[in-house]
C-alpha positions as CSV (number, residue, x, y, z in Angstrom):
1,X,158.7,103.5,151.2
2,X,158.5,105.6,148.0
3,X,162.3,105.5,147.6
4,X,162.2,101.6,147.9
5,X,159.5,101.4,145.2
6,X,161.5,103.7,142.9
7,X,164.7,101.6,143.4
8,X,162.7,98.4,142.6
9,X,161.2,100.0,139.5
10,X,164.6,101.3,138.4
11,X,166.2,97.9,138.9
12,X,163.4,96.2,137.0
13,X,163.8,98.7,134.1
14,X,167.5,98.2,134.0
15,X,167.1,94.4,134.1
16,X,164.5,94.7,131.3
17,X,166.7,96.7,129.1
18,X,169.6,94.3,129.7
19,X,167.4,91.3,128.9
20,X,166.0,92.8,125.8
21,X,169.3,94.1,124.4
22,X,169.3,95.0,120.7
23,X,167.4,91.9,119.7
24,X,163.9,93.4,120.0
25,X,162.5,90.6,122.2
26,X,160.0,92.8,124.0
27,X,157.0,90.6,123.3
28,X,158.9,87.4,124.4
29,X,160.1,89.1,127.6
30,X,156.6,90.4,128.5
31,X,155.1,87.0,127.7
32,X,157.6,85.4,130.1
33,X,157.3,88.0,132.7
34,X,153.5,88.5,132.7
35,X,152.2,85.4,131.1
36,X,149.3,85.2,128.6
37,X,145.8,85.7,129.9
38,X,143.3,82.9,129.8
39,X,141.0,85.1,127.7
40,X,143.7,85.4,125.0
41,X,144.3,81.6,125.1
42,X,140.6,80.9,124.7
43,X,140.3,83.4,121.8
44,X,143.2,81.7,120.0
45,X,141.7,78.3,120.5
46,X,138.4,79.5,119.1
47,X,140.1,81.2,116.1
48,X,142.1,78.0,115.3
49,X,138.9,75.9,115.6
50,X,137.0,78.2,113.1
51,X,140.1,78.4,110.8
52,X,140.2,74.6,110.6
53,X,136.5,74.5,109.8
54,X,136.8,77.1,107.1
55,X,139.9,75.6,105.5
56,X,138.2,72.1,105.5
57,X,135.2,73.6,103.8
58,X,137.3,75.4,101.2
59,X,139.3,72.2,100.5
60,X,136.2,71.1,98.5
61,X,136.6,74.1,96.2
62,X,135.7,77.7,95.8
63,X,132.7,78.8,97.9
64,X,130.7,81.9,98.8
65,X,130.3,83.2,102.3
66,X,126.8,81.8,102.5
67,X,127.9,78.4,101.4
68,X,130.8,78.4,104.0
69,X,128.6,79.6,106.8
70,X,126.0,76.9,106.1
71,X,128.7,74.2,106.2
72,X,130.3,75.4,109.4
73,X,127.0,76.4,111.1
74,X,128.0,80.0,111.8
75,X,126.4,83.3,110.9
76,X,127.4,84.9,107.7
77,X,128.8,88.0,109.4
78,X,131.0,85.9,111.7
79,X,132.1,83.8,108.8
80,X,133.0,86.9,106.8
81,X,135.0,88.3,109.8
82,X,137.0,85.1,110.0
83,X,137.5,84.9,106.2
84,X,138.9,88.4,106.2
85,X,141.3,87.5,108.9
86,X,142.4,84.4,106.9
87,X,142.8,86.6,103.8
88,X,144.9,89.0,105.8
89,X,147.3,86.3,106.9
90,X,147.5,84.7,103.4
91,X,145.6,81.5,104.1
92,X,142.6,82.2,101.9
93,X,142.3,84.4,98.8
94,X,139.4,85.8,96.8
95,X,138.3,83.7,93.9
96,X,135.9,84.6,91.1
97,X,132.6,86.4,91.2
98,X,129.4,84.2,90.8
99,X,127.4,84.1,87.5
100,X,125.1,86.9,88.6
101,X,128.0,89.2,89.6
102,X,126.7,89.4,93.2
103,X,128.9,87.3,95.4
104,X,132.6,86.6,95.6
105,X,133.9,83.2,96.1
106,X,136.8,82.3,98.3
107,X,139.5,79.6,98.0
108,X,142.6,78.3,99.8
109,X,145.8,80.1,98.9
110,X,148.0,77.2,97.8
């Protein structure tokens, strides 16, 4: 029984290596082989929903975290978390500092 399991594992590994080749398609192979969990799909849908809300709010012009969170009805900490993700991926960028030098504004990266 152990030998059968080893042979199956070895065949699967050999097939995996042959499938991947030198192209580096590991993520694609694993996605096809294992699928994507429902939790990951739900998280992506939620992120895209919030991303749309933030970008629509910023389409009106530069805004602070407090202004954005009020418009999208989300806590300031959650809004800031999503803003930092959008900055990381180049969708949003930091604007100016307000008149009292307390808060940064954020704007769309056009």
